[in-house]
MMTF fields as JSON, N, C-alpha, C and O atoms, coordinates in Angstrom:
{
  "mmtfVersion": "1.0.0",
  "mmtfProducer": "UNKNOWN",
  "numBonds": 459,
  "numAtoms": 460,
  "numGroups": 115,
  "numChains": 1,
  "numModels": 1,
  "chainsPerModel": [1],
  "groupsPerChain": [115],
  "chainIdList": ["A"],
  "bondAtomList": [4, 2, 8, 6, 12, 10, 16, 14, 20, 18, 24, 22, 28, 26, 32, 30, 36, 34, 40, 38, 44, 42, 48, 46, 52, 50, 56, 54, 60, 58, 64, 62, 68, 66, 72, 70, 76, 74, 80, 78, 84, 82, 88, 86, 92, 90, 96, 94, 100, 98, 104, 102, 108, 106, 112, 110, 116, 114, 120, 118, 124, 122, 128, 126, 132, 130, 136, 134, 140, 138, 144, 142, 148, 146, 152, 150, 156, 154, 160, 158, 164, 162, 168, 166, 172, 170, 176, 174, 180, 178, 184, 182, 188, 186, 192, 190, 196, 194, 200, 198, 204, 202, 208, 206, 212, 210, 216, 214, 220, 218, 224, 222, 228, 226, 232, 230, 236, 234, 240, 238, 244, 242, 248, 246, 252, 250, 256, 254, 260, 258, 264, 262, 268, 266, 272, 270, 276, 274, 280, 278, 284, 282, 288, 286, 292, 290, 296, 294, 300, 298, 304, 302, 308, 306, 312, 310, 316, 314, 320, 318, 324, 322, 328, 326, 332, 330, 336, 334, 340, 338, 344, 342, 348, 346, 352, 350, 356, 354, 360, 358, 364, 362, 368, 366, 372, 370, 376, 374, 380, 378, 384, 382, 388, 386, 392, 390, 396, 394, 400, 398, 404, 402, 408, 406, 412, 410, 416, 414, 420, 418, 424, 422, 428, 426, 432, 430, 436, 434, 440, 438, 444, 442, 448, 446, 452, 450, 456, 454],
  "bondOrderList": [1, 1, 1, 1, 1, 1, 1, 1, 1, 1, 1, 1, 1, 1, 1, 1, 1, 1, 1, 1, 1, 1, 1, 1, 1, 1, 1, 1, 1, 1, 1, 1, 1, 1, 1, 1, 1, 1, 1, 1, 1, 1, 1, 1, 1, 1, 1, 1, 1, 1, 1, 1, 1, 1, 1, 1, 1, 1, 1, 1, 1, 1, 1, 1, 1, 1, 1, 1, 1, 1, 1, 1, 1, 1, 1, 1, 1, 1, 1, 1, 1, 1, 1, 1, 1, 1, 1, 1, 1, 1, 1, 1, 1, 1, 1, 1, 1, 1, 1, 1, 1, 1, 1, 1, 1, 1, 1, 1, 1, 1, 1, 1, 1, 1],
  "groupList": [{"groupName": "UNK", "atomNameList": ["N", "CA", "C", "O"], "elementList": ["N", "C", "C", "O"], "formalChargeList": [0, 0, 0, 0], "bondAtomList": [1, 0, 2, 1, 3, 2], "bondOrderList": [1, 1, 2], "singleLetterCode": "X", "chemCompType": "L-PEPTIDE LINKING"}],
  "groupTypeList": [0, 0, 0, 0, 0, 0, 0, 0, 0, 0, 0, 0, 0, 0, 0, 0, 0, 0, 0, 0, 0, 0, 0, 0, 0, 0, 0, 0, 0, 0, 0, 0, 0, 0, 0, 0, 0, 0, 0, 0, 0, 0, 0, 0, 0, 0, 0, 0, 0, 0, 0, 0, 0, 0, 0, 0, 0, 0, 0, 0, 0, 0, 0, 0, 0, 0, 0, 0, 0, 0, 0, 0, 0, 0, 0, 0, 0, 0, 0, 0, 0, 0, 0, 0, 0, 0, 0, 0, 0, 0, 0, 0, 0, 0, 0, 0, 0, 0, 0, 0, 0, 0, 0, 0, 0, 0, 0, 0, 0, 0, 0, 0, 0, 0, 0],
  "groupIdList": [1, 2, 3, 4, 5, 6, 7, 8, 9, 10, 11, 12, 13, 14, 15, 16, 17, 18, 19, 20, 21, 22, 23, 24, 25, 26, 27, 28, 29, 30, 31, 32, 33, 34, 35, 36, 37, 38, 39, 40, 41, 42, 43, 44, 45, 46, 47, 48, 49, 50, 51, 52, 53, 54, 55, 56, 57, 58, 59, 60, 61, 62, 63, 64, 65, 66, 67, 68, 69, 70, 71, 72, 73, 74, 75, 76, 77, 78, 79, 80, 81, 82, 83, 84, 85, 86, 87, 88, 89, 90, 91, 92, 93, 94, 95, 96, 97, 98, 99, 100, 101, 102, 103, 104, 105, 106, 107, 108, 109, 110, 111, 112, 113, 114, 115],
  "secStructList": [7, 7, 7, 7, 7, 7, 7, 7, 7, 7, 7, 7, 7, 6, 6, 7, 7, 7, 7, 7, 7, 2, 2, 2, 2, 2, 6, 1, 7, 7, 3, 3, 3, 3, 3, 3, 7, 7, 1, 1, 1, 7, 2, 2, 2, 2, 2, 2, 2, 2, 2, 2, 2, 2, 7, 7, 7, 2, 2, 2, 2, 2, 2, 2, 2, 2, 2, 2, 2, 2, 2, 1, 3, 3, 3, 3, 3, 3, 3, 7, 2, 2, 2, 2, 2, 2, 2, 2, 2, 2, 2, 2, 2, 2, 7, 7, 7, 6, 6, 7, 6, 6, 7, 7, 1, 7, 7, 7, 3, 3, 3, 3, 3, 7, 7],
  "xCoordList": [-11.403, -11.749, -12.843, -13.496, -13.027, -13.475, -15.113, -15.445, -15.999, -17.181, -17.531, -18.674, -16.595, -16.669, -17.005, -16.353, -18.034, -18.577, -17.56, -17.035, -17.35, -16.301, -17.146, -17.811, -17.139, -17.942, -17.213, -16.532, -17.024, -16.172, -16.939, -17.839, -16.67, -17.402, -16.443, -15.244, -17.154, -16.238, -17.108, -18.276, -16.273, -16.74, -15.979, -14.834, -16.898, -16.262, -15.338, -15.842, -14.085, -13.265, -13.927, -14.601, -13.69, -14.5, -13.958, -14.668, -12.603, -12.41, -12.207, -11.098, -12.956, -12.774, -12.702, -13.458, -11.639, -11.418, -12.111, -12.092, -12.592, -13.155, -12.224, -11.712, -12.142, -11.74, -12.503, -13.636, -12.013, -12.987, -13.273, -12.413, -14.422, -14.957, -14.304, -13.623, -14.634, -13.83, -14.878, -14.536, -16.116, -16.921, -16.331, -16.023, -16.111, -15.23, -14.061, -13.743, -13.322, -12.064, -12.116, -11.218, -13.071, -13.576, -13.849, -13.291, -14.794, -15.174, -14.209, -14.596, -12.917, -11.846, -11.738, -11.558, -11.884, -11.85, -10.482, -9.351, -10.764, -9.553, -8.874, -9.491, -7.558, -6.697, -6.044, -5.649, -6.03, -5.068, -3.497, -3.105, -2.741, -1.388, -1.222, -1.382, -0.942, -0.678, 0.669, 1.392, 1.056, 2.566, 2.309, 1.3, 3.304, 3.49, 4.421, 5.48, 4.214, 5.376, 6.285, 6.021, 7.549, 8.678, 9.263, 8.847, 10.308, 10.858, 12.44, 13.335, 12.614, 14.006, 14.067, 14.968, 12.653, 12.92, 12.227, 11.313, 12.87, 12.351, 11.179, 10.655, 10.638, 9.355, 10.122, 9.773, 10.897, 11.674, 11.601, 11.083, 12.145, 12.344, 11.061, 11.06, 9.866, 8.434, 8.045, 7.782, 8.08, 7.607, 8.413, 7.931, 9.464, 10.221, 9.986, 9.915, 9.864, 9.458, 8.095, 7.659, 7.203, 5.61, 5.528, 4.713, 6.401, 6.256, 6.956, 6.367, 8.03, 8.749, 7.949, 7.744, 7.55, 6.483, 5.242, 4.999, 4.304, 3.342, 2.611, 1.427, 3.789, 3.477, 2.535, 1.825, 2.688, 1.813, 2.837, 4.037, 2.147, 2.976, 3.31, 2.698, 4.289, 4.812, 3.934, 4.052, 2.918, 2.127, 1.353, 0.983, 0.812, 0.211, 1.174, 0.765, 2.301, 3.331, 3.628, 3.761, 3.673, 3.865, 2.431, 2.473, 1.262, 0.114, 0.025, -0.623, 0.501, 0.537, 1.642, 1.394, 2.791, 3.655, 3.182, 3.25, 2.768, 2.183, 1.179, 1.131, 0.302, -0.761, -0.019, -0.354, 0.89, 1.472, 2.216, 2.147, 2.919, 3.605, 2.698, 2.967, 1.608, 0.469, -0.324, -0.697, -0.57, -1.643, -0.889, -1.287, 0.158, 0.632, 0.515, 0.88, -0.093, -0.354, -0.999, -1.387, -1.028, -1.845, -1.966, -1.085, -3.017, -3.486, -2.752, -3.153, -1.8, -1.246, -1.471, -0.91, -2.302, -2.873, -3.879, -3.804, -5.089, -5.746, -5.927, -6.187, -5.867, -5.476, -6.079, -6.811, -5.493, -5.811, -4.883, -3.963, -5.069, -4.184, -2.914, -1.967, -2.791, -1.506, -0.594, 0.473, -1.215, -0.476, 0.041, 1.199, -1.087, -0.732, 0.498, 1.375, 0.255, 1.563, 3.045, 4.019, 2.849, 3.982, 4.494, 5.62, 3.581, 3.935, 4.28, 5.266, 3.613, 4.132, 5.686, 6.522, 5.935, 7.306, 8.336, 9.469, 7.961, 8.509, 8.942, 10.045, 8.025, 8.291, 9.511, 10.515, 9.416, 10.077, 11.875, 12.921, 11.532, 13.097, 13.83, 14.939, 12.922, 12.945, 14.711, 15.555, 14.924, 16.32, 16.133, 15.047, 17.095, 17.529, 17.444, 17.612, 17.169, 17.141, 18.465, 18.868, 19.036, 20.322, 20.437, 21.523, 19.383, 19.371, 19.53, 19.805, 19.254, 19.287, 20.105, 19.761, 21.435, 22.39, 21.894, 22.48, 20.943, 20.655, 19.799, 19.472, 19.115, 18.437, 19.073, 20.216, 18.343, 19.298, 18.32, 18.805, 17.048, 16.523, 15.225, 14.915, 14.556, 13.323, 12.094, 12.069, 10.998, 10.007, 9.126, 9.224, 8.008, 7.35, 5.9, 5.45, 5.383, 4.176, 3.56, 4.297, 2.021, 1.269, -0.031, -0.266, -0.765, -1.81, -2.972, -2.879, -3.975, -5.409, -6.395, -6.349, -7.576, -8.831, -9.4, -9.551, -9.727, -10.349, -11.802, -12.197, -12.547, -13.964, -13.791, -14.774],
  "yCoordList": [-30.886, -30.785, -32.032, -32.454, -32.575, -33.791, -33.457, -32.339, -34.445, -34.291, -34.994, -34.923, -35.74, -36.508, -35.703, -34.71, -36.213, -35.329, -35.935, -37.038, -35.091, -35.549, -35.25, -34.216, -36.177, -35.9, -35.972, -36.997, -35.043, -34.758, -34.82, -33.995, -35.835, -35.98, -35.149, -35.363, -34.253, -33.48, -33.921, -34.311, -33.758, -33.963, -32.762, -32.362, -32.265, -31.45, -31.872, -32.521, -31.478, -32.091, -31.822, -30.817, -32.684, -32.72, -31.537, -30.91, -31.097, -29.917, -28.757, -28.249, -28.169, -27.379, -25.982, -25.618, -25.353, -23.669, -22.729, -23.075, -21.808, -20.641, -19.418, -19.205, -18.699, -17.414, -16.513, -16.423, -15.628, -14.514, -13.527, -13.087, -13.2, -12.171, -10.766, -10.625, -9.801, -8.412, -7.703, -6.71, -8.329, -7.635, -8.102, -7.284, -9.397, -10.2, -9.435, -9.164, -9.033, -8.387, -7.083, -6.721, -6.294, -4.863, -4.906, -4.095, -5.871, -6.28, -6.187, -6.015, -6.347, -6.525, -5.093, -4.001, -5.322, -4.503, -3.505, -3.975, -2.068, -1.382, -1.181, -1.234, -0.946, -0.779, 0.58, 1.131, 1.076, 2.23, 2.11, 1.246, 2.905, 3.027, 4.117, 5.31, 3.734, 4.799, 4.807, 3.829, 6.24, 6.62, 6.824, 7.42, 6.285, 6.633, 7.791, 7.857, 8.508, 9.454, 9.363, 8.72, 9.925, 9.888, 10.974, 11.928, 11.161, 12.44, 12.244, 13.026, 11.242, 11.121, 11.381, 11.062, 12.172, 12.662, 13.923, 14.367, 14.519, 16.239, 16.218, 15.153, 17.442, 17.315, 17.059, 16.031, 17.761, 17.749, 16.35, 16.133, 15.156, 13.858, 13.499, 13.225, 13.433, 13.167, 13.588, 12.803, 14.821, 15.41, 14.849, 14.844, 14.49, 13.937, 12.415, 11.886, 11.726, 9.968, 9.979, 9.189, 11.19, 10.851, 11.085, 10.443, 12.124, 12.605, 11.316, 10.886, 10.796, 9.502, 8.248, 7.613, 8.129, 6.737, 6.954, 6.104, 7.931, 7.943, 9.128, 9.268, 9.882, 10.665, 12.049, 12.806, 12.116, 13.413, 14.428, 14.214, 15.663, 17.01, 17.624, 17.356, 18.388, 18.851, 19.336, 19.078, 20.24, 20.932, 19.92, 20.309, 18.649, 17.71, 17.014, 16.851, 16.678, 15.933, 16.986, 16.519, 18.14, 19.118, 18.839, 18.553, 18.989, 18.763, 17.149, 17.073, 16.069, 15.02, 14.826, 14.137, 15.332, 15.677, 16.415, 15.748, 17.469, 18.318, 17.425, 17.384, 16.644, 15.81, 14.609, 14.211, 14.166, 12.918, 13.632, 13.004, 14.802, 15.282, 15.448, 15.005, 16.125, 16.683, 15.369, 15.319, 14.489, 13.339, 12.045, 11.185, 12.049, 10.686, 9.589, 8.457, 9.955, 8.845, 9.895, 11.032, 9.356, 9.915, 8.768, 7.922, 8.828, 7.905, 8.559, 9.685, 8.045, 8.461, 7.745, 8.082, 6.833, 5.981, 5.038, 4.464, 4.841, 3.983, 3.094, 3.654, 1.971, 1.084, -0.458, -0.853, -1.22, -2.825, -3.268, -2.523, -4.529, -5.003, -5.163, -4.919, -5.709, -6.152, -4.853, -4.794, -3.733, -2.317, -1.888, -1.739, -1.748, -1.477, -1.889, -1.282, -3.222, -3.947, -3.349, -2.946, -3.442, -2.806, -1.492, -1.365, -0.409, 0.658, 0.728, 1.407, 0.109, 0.014, -0.276, 0.372, -1.502, -2.158, -0.995, -0.845, -0.275, 0.86, 1.866, 2.409, 2.132, 3.239, 2.275, 2.869, 1.377, 0.781, 0.74, 0.772, 0.649, 0.549, 1.682, 1.659, 2.982, 4.36, 4.643, 5.076, 4.377, 4.904, 5.91, 6.182, 6.281, 7.237, 8.627, 8.92, 9.532, 10.898, 11.737, 12.195, 11.859, 12.397, 13.727, 14.084, 14.546, 15.742, 16.1, 17.189, 14.751, 14.488, 13.505, 12.335, 13.862, 12.844, 11.662, 10.58, 11.916, 10.904, 10.043, 9.147, 10.1, 9.392, 7.955, 7.806, 6.923, 5.564, 4.751, 3.788, 5.202, 4.254, 4.896, 6.069, 4.128, 4.648, 4.703, 4.001, 5.385, 5.654, 4.521, 3.853, 4.176, 3.254, 3.285, 4.388, 2.384, 2.549, 1.365, 0.381, 1.133, 0.017, -0.017, 1.031, -1.059, -0.967, -1.543, -2.358, -0.814, -1.41, -1.311, -0.46, -2.165, -2.208, -0.767, -0.053, -0.371, 0.98, 1.037, 2.073, -0.027, -0.104, -0.209, -0.282],
  "zCoordList": [-46.357, -44.973, -44.66, -45.615, -43.429, -43.221, -42.889, -42.496, -43.072, -42.543, -41.443, -40.993, -40.9, -39.88, -38.425, -38.103, -37.636, -36.28, -35.393, -35.544, -34.462, -33.273, -32.15, -32.096, -31.201, -30.079, -29.116, -29.097, -27.994, -26.928, -25.739, -25.582, -24.728, -23.521, -22.539, -22.357, -22.005, -20.768, -19.44, -19.407, -18.468, -17.286, -16.351, -16.564, -15.236, -14.645, -13.288, -12.371, -13.272, -12.28, -10.734, -10.505, -9.88, -8.414, -7.793, -7.007, -8.091, -7.26, -8.134, -7.966, -9.036, -10.061, -9.206, -8.306, -9.723, -9.193, -10.239, -11.42, -9.95, -10.77, -10.36, -9.261, -11.484, -11.48, -11.113, -11.587, -10.151, -9.598, -10.612, -11.377, -10.614, -11.749, -11.267, -10.252, -12.157, -11.919, -10.752, -10.11, -10.597, -9.404, -8.226, -7.359, -8.052, -6.779, -6.441, -5.282, -7.637, -7.4, -6.88, -6.12, -7.187, -6.622, -5.418, -4.68, -4.863, -3.732, -2.327, -1.172, -2.797, -1.847, -1.008, -1.546, 0.416, 1.299, 1.202, 1.08, 1.274, 1.126, 2.494, 3.558, 2.382, 3.745, 3.565, 2.538, 5.148, 5.054, 5.418, 6.202, 4.885, 4.84, 5.992, 5.734, 7.087, 8.553, 8.714, 8.906, 8.609, 8.906, 10.45, 10.825, 11.405, 12.632, 12.994, 12.371, 13.721, 14.338, 15.18, 16.196, 15.052, 15.779, 15.948, 15.29, 16.794, 16.624, 16.071, 16.389, 15.318, 14.547, 13.011, 12.234, 12.701, 11.25, 11.087, 11.782, 9.922, 9.783, 9.103, 8.775, 8.817, 8.126, 6.485, 5.906, 5.941, 4.979, 4.54, 3.444, 5.395, 5.368, 4.828, 3.627, 5.504, 5.591, 4.004, 3.092, 3.955, 2.741, 1.307, 0.175, 1.623, 0.269, 0.085, -1.024, 1.315, 1.017, 0.56, -0.277, 1.31, 0.492, -0.733, -1.396, -1.378, -2.562, -3.38, -4.373, -3.016, -3.602, -3.939, -4.974, -2.564, -2.343, -3.004, -3.86, -2.843, -3.002, -4.051, -4.359, -4.443, -5.584, -4.837, -5.499, -3.696, -3.119, -3.505, -3.675, -3.63, -4.217, -2.668, -1.634, -2.805, -1.661, -0.287, 0.911, -1.141, -0.072, 0.397, 1.506, 0.154, 0.609, 1.759, 2.908, 1.392, 2.09, 3.583, 4.715, 3.312, 4.414, 5.398, 6.595, 4.634, 5.574, 6.189, 7.233, 5.757, 6.185, 7.176, 8.165, 7.037, 7.968, 9.1, 10.133, 9.237, 10.305, 10.998, 12.227, 10.16, 11.113, 11.882, 12.997, 11.223, 12.027, 13.178, 14.234, 13.237, 14.135, 15.357, 16.474, 15.036, 16.058, 16.47, 17.642, 15.783, 16.171, 16.54, 17.326, 15.91, 16.217, 15.359, 15.673, 14.047, 13.074, 11.952, 12.223, 10.805, 9.754, 8.566, 8.407, 7.847, 6.769, 5.495, 5.199, 4.756, 3.97, 2.438, 1.396, 2.595, 1.32, 1.779, 2.866, 0.704, 0.964, -0.115, -1.179, -0.133, -1.282, -1.046, -0.139, -2.22, -1.792, -0.736, -0.397, -0.14, 0.911, 0.553, 1.301, -0.962, -1.47, -1.423, -0.812, -2.218, -2.279, -0.819, -0.43, -0.182, 1.296, 1.994, 2.61, 1.67, 2.335, 1.77, 2.405, 0.562, -0.229, 0.207, 0.688, 0.022, 0.755, 2.072, 2.358, 3.025, 4.349, 4.372, 5.0, 3.473, 3.706, 2.878, 3.334, 1.796, 1.301, 2.264, 2.19, 3.225, 4.242, 5.138, 5.532, 5.308, 6.426, 5.927, 6.576, 4.36, 3.633, 3.194, 2.66, 3.535, 2.941, 3.449, 2.664, 4.546, 4.856, 6.142, 6.654, 6.455, 7.429, 6.959, 5.775, 7.933, 7.757, 7.913, 8.982, 6.781, 6.736, 7.283, 7.74, 7.289, 7.91, 9.413, 9.915, 10.074, 11.577, 11.972, 11.808, 12.611, 12.811, 13.997, 14.024, 14.82, 15.605, 15.181, 15.958, 13.607, 13.061, 13.03, 12.596, 13.482, 13.276, 12.021, 11.426, 11.731, 10.558, 9.864, 10.075, 9.099, 8.73, 9.428, 10.439, 9.152, 9.967, 9.753, 8.724, 10.93, 11.08, 10.166, 9.855, 9.864, 9.506, 9.562, 9.505, 9.691, 9.772, 8.67, 8.068, 8.436, 7.509, 8.642, 9.561, 8.181, 8.853, 8.095, 7.206, 8.239, 7.388, 7.305, 8.297, 5.926, 5.921, 6.533, 7.069, 6.451, 7.146, 8.572, 9.31]
}
Protein backbone atom coordinates (compact mmCIF):
# COMPACT_ATOMS: atom_id res chain seq x y z
CA UNK A 1 0.00 0.00 0.00
CA UNK A 2 1.37 3.41 -0.91
CA UNK A 3 1.67 6.22 1.59
CA UNK A 4 1.47 8.93 -1.06
CA UNK A 5 -1.24 11.54 -0.64
CA UNK A 6 -3.47 12.20 -3.58
CA UNK A 7 -4.95 15.68 -3.90
CA UNK A 8 -8.06 15.98 -5.99
CA UNK A 9 -9.33 19.37 -6.95
CA UNK A 10 -13.06 19.54 -7.43
CA UNK A 11 -15.04 22.34 -8.95
CA UNK A 12 -18.77 22.65 -9.14
CA UNK A 13 -20.15 22.71 -12.67
CA UNK A 14 -21.79 25.99 -13.64
CA UNK A 15 -25.17 24.39 -14.33
CA UNK A 16 -25.30 21.67 -11.74
CA UNK A 17 -28.58 19.86 -11.38
CA UNK A 18 -29.58 18.49 -8.08
CA UNK A 19 -31.69 15.50 -7.25
CA UNK A 20 -35.07 16.17 -5.65
CA UNK A 21 -35.27 15.15 -2.05
CA UNK A 22 -37.96 12.78 -0.77
CA UNK A 23 -39.74 15.75 0.84
CA UNK A 24 -39.87 17.60 -2.47
CA UNK A 25 -41.25 14.53 -4.25
CA UNK A 26 -43.93 14.11 -1.60
CA UNK A 27 -45.06 17.71 -2.06
CA UNK A 28 -46.20 17.18 -5.63
CA UNK A 29 -49.85 18.18 -5.79
CA UNK A 30 -52.38 15.35 -6.06
CA UNK A 31 -54.72 14.95 -9.01
CA UNK A 32 -58.21 13.50 -9.29
CA UNK A 33 -59.17 11.00 -11.97
CA UNK A 34 -62.73 11.97 -12.91
CA UNK A 35 -65.01 9.53 -14.73
CA UNK A 36 -67.59 11.23 -16.97
CA UNK A 37 -71.11 9.93 -17.54
CA UNK A 38 -72.64 8.79 -20.80
CA UNK A 39 -75.63 6.65 -21.75
CA UNK A 40 -73.62 4.03 -23.64
CA UNK A 41 -72.29 1.95 -20.74
CA UNK A 42 -74.00 -0.25 -18.18
CA UNK A 43 -73.47 -0.26 -14.43
CA UNK A 44 -71.90 -3.71 -14.83
CA UNK A 45 -69.34 -2.27 -17.26
CA UNK A 46 -68.44 0.57 -14.89
CA UNK A 47 -68.19 -1.77 -11.89
CA UNK A 48 -65.99 -4.21 -13.82
CA UNK A 49 -63.74 -1.45 -15.20
CA UNK A 50 -63.25 0.18 -11.79
CA UNK A 51 -62.45 -3.19 -10.26
CA UNK A 52 -59.87 -4.07 -12.92
CA UNK A 53 -58.23 -0.64 -13.28
CA UNK A 54 -58.40 0.66 -9.71
CA UNK A 55 -58.95 -2.40 -7.54
CA UNK A 56 -62.28 -1.10 -6.23
CA UNK A 57 -64.47 -3.85 -4.78
CA UNK A 58 -67.83 -4.40 -6.51
CA UNK A 59 -69.83 -2.51 -3.85
CA UNK A 60 -67.56 0.56 -4.27
CA UNK A 61 -67.81 0.27 -8.05
CA UNK A 62 -71.61 0.26 -7.75
CA UNK A 63 -71.57 3.39 -5.57
CA UNK A 64 -69.30 5.19 -8.05
CA UNK A 65 -71.41 4.02 -11.03
CA UNK A 66 -74.54 5.33 -9.33
CA UNK A 67 -72.89 8.68 -8.60
CA UNK A 68 -71.57 9.17 -12.14
CA UNK A 69 -75.04 8.27 -13.46
CA UNK A 70 -76.82 10.80 -11.24
CA UNK A 71 -74.31 13.66 -11.10
CA UNK A 72 -72.56 13.31 -14.46
CA UNK A 73 -69.08 12.85 -13.00
CA UNK A 74 -67.34 11.08 -10.16
CA UNK A 75 -63.82 11.06 -8.73
CA UNK A 76 -62.57 7.47 -8.95
CA UNK A 77 -58.99 8.04 -7.71
CA UNK A 78 -56.70 10.72 -6.29
CA UNK A 79 -53.02 10.22 -6.96
CA UNK A 80 -49.91 11.73 -8.53
CA UNK A 81 -50.25 13.54 -11.84
CA UNK A 82 -48.33 10.84 -13.71
CA UNK A 83 -50.46 8.02 -12.32
CA UNK A 84 -53.66 10.03 -12.88
CA UNK A 85 -52.71 10.47 -16.55
CA UNK A 86 -52.04 6.74 -16.83
CA UNK A 87 -55.38 5.82 -15.24
CA UNK A 88 -57.28 8.30 -17.44
CA UNK A 89 -55.63 6.74 -20.50
CA UNK A 90 -56.50 3.24 -19.26
CA UNK A 91 -60.16 4.26 -18.95
CA UNK A 92 -60.07 5.63 -22.51
CA UNK A 93 -58.54 2.36 -23.74
CA UNK A 94 -60.78 -0.02 -21.79
CA UNK A 95 -63.01 -0.75 -24.76
CA UNK A 96 -66.67 -1.07 -25.56
CA UNK A 97 -69.41 -2.36 -23.33
CA UNK A 98 -70.31 -5.68 -24.95
CA UNK A 99 -73.57 -5.72 -22.96
CA UNK A 100 -74.90 -2.74 -24.91
CA UNK A 101 -75.01 -3.05 -28.73
CA UNK A 102 -75.13 0.73 -29.29
CA UNK A 103 -71.86 1.24 -27.36
CA UNK A 104 -69.14 2.53 -29.71
CA UNK A 105 -66.16 2.90 -27.37
CA UNK A 106 -64.76 3.44 -23.92
CA UNK A 107 -65.99 5.87 -21.31
CA UNK A 108 -64.44 9.31 -20.97
CA UNK A 109 -62.37 10.59 -18.10
CA UNK A 110 -60.32 13.64 -17.26
CA UNK A 111 -57.84 14.65 -14.60
CA UNK A 112 -57.92 17.77 -12.47
CA UNK A 113 -55.83 19.16 -9.60
CA UNK A 114 -57.12 17.94 -6.27
CA UNK A 115 -56.44 21.23 -4.50
